[in-house]
C-alpha positions, 0 to 999 in steps of 0.5 A: 070798646067800639061796640060800647061807644056805638051804643050812644049813637042813637040819632043818625046824622041824616035826620039833621039838616046838613050845612057846608062849613068848610072845604068839603066839610059839612055839619049836622046839628048845632055846633055852637059851644058844643065842645066845652070842658075836657073832651075824650077822643076815640079814633080807632082807625088812626095810627099813633102819629095820626092820633097824636096829630089829632090831639095837637089840632084840638090843643092848638085851638084851646080845647083840652083833649085826651085820647081814649088810649090814655084812659083804656088800653087798646082792646080792653073790654069794659061794661057800660057802667065801667065806661060811664064811671071812667068818664065821671072820674076823669071829669070828661064833659064831651065825647068825640068819635071819629070814624072812617065812613067811606074810602075808595082806592085805585091801582096805578102801574109804576115803572122804575128803570136802572141804567148802567154802562159796560165797557168792552176792551178791543186791541188794535195794531198800529204800524209806522215806517221810516226810511231806516226801519218800520215798527208796530205796536198794539193799543187798547180801545175801550167801547162803552155800552149803555144798558138799562133794566126796567121794573114795573109794579102795581101800587094800590092807593086811596083816592078818596076818604070820608070821615065823620066826627060825632060829638056827645055831651055829658049835659044829656048823659051822652045819650045822643049826638049834639052835632056831627061833622063830616069831611071828605078829601080826594087824592091823586098821588100813590105816594100819599098814605091813608093816614096822611089823608085822614090827618088832612081831613081832621085838620079841616074839621077842627078848623071848621069847628073853631070857626063855628065857635064850638069850643 
């Protein structure tokens, strides 16, 4: 499917003028009214949650969108004619392809410690005396000792990611991109996943598209 979609990508974005339109968001081409009517979105690298969030971001700005997976099952092989016929049957006016174009990662050492206490019982003899008699007794004393175990492991995480969002229109037969948006985000926390970073970028992209009156 991706190979088929890339047949439409015949105009590299570097041939267009770049313009900053948001926080680490850049555009190529003209975005004004570039997304009109029902739009089919393909984001193959996204997990289910990220794809649902992507559709949600577009829906919130009033764009009628569908996921590629709602039309074709993942992994389905179709010809170019079948693909174009599907677009026509579903009245698709625009195609949006979202791809990861760059990603960098780092390794961080993470150390966790587990502490516990142990108790040692010690018997001690005690004696007392009086004028008439002497007595002795035994008492138990508990000593507490703190002990800890440390575990170190290496954690790989994404430190930076760049996405491209390419827009095709039925007006020219989906032959060439009418606009491209590129976004980038950095990350310093090993707790943040790659899909969370991707969702952050897509959200910024949709906001920038809305501000550019793309819808």
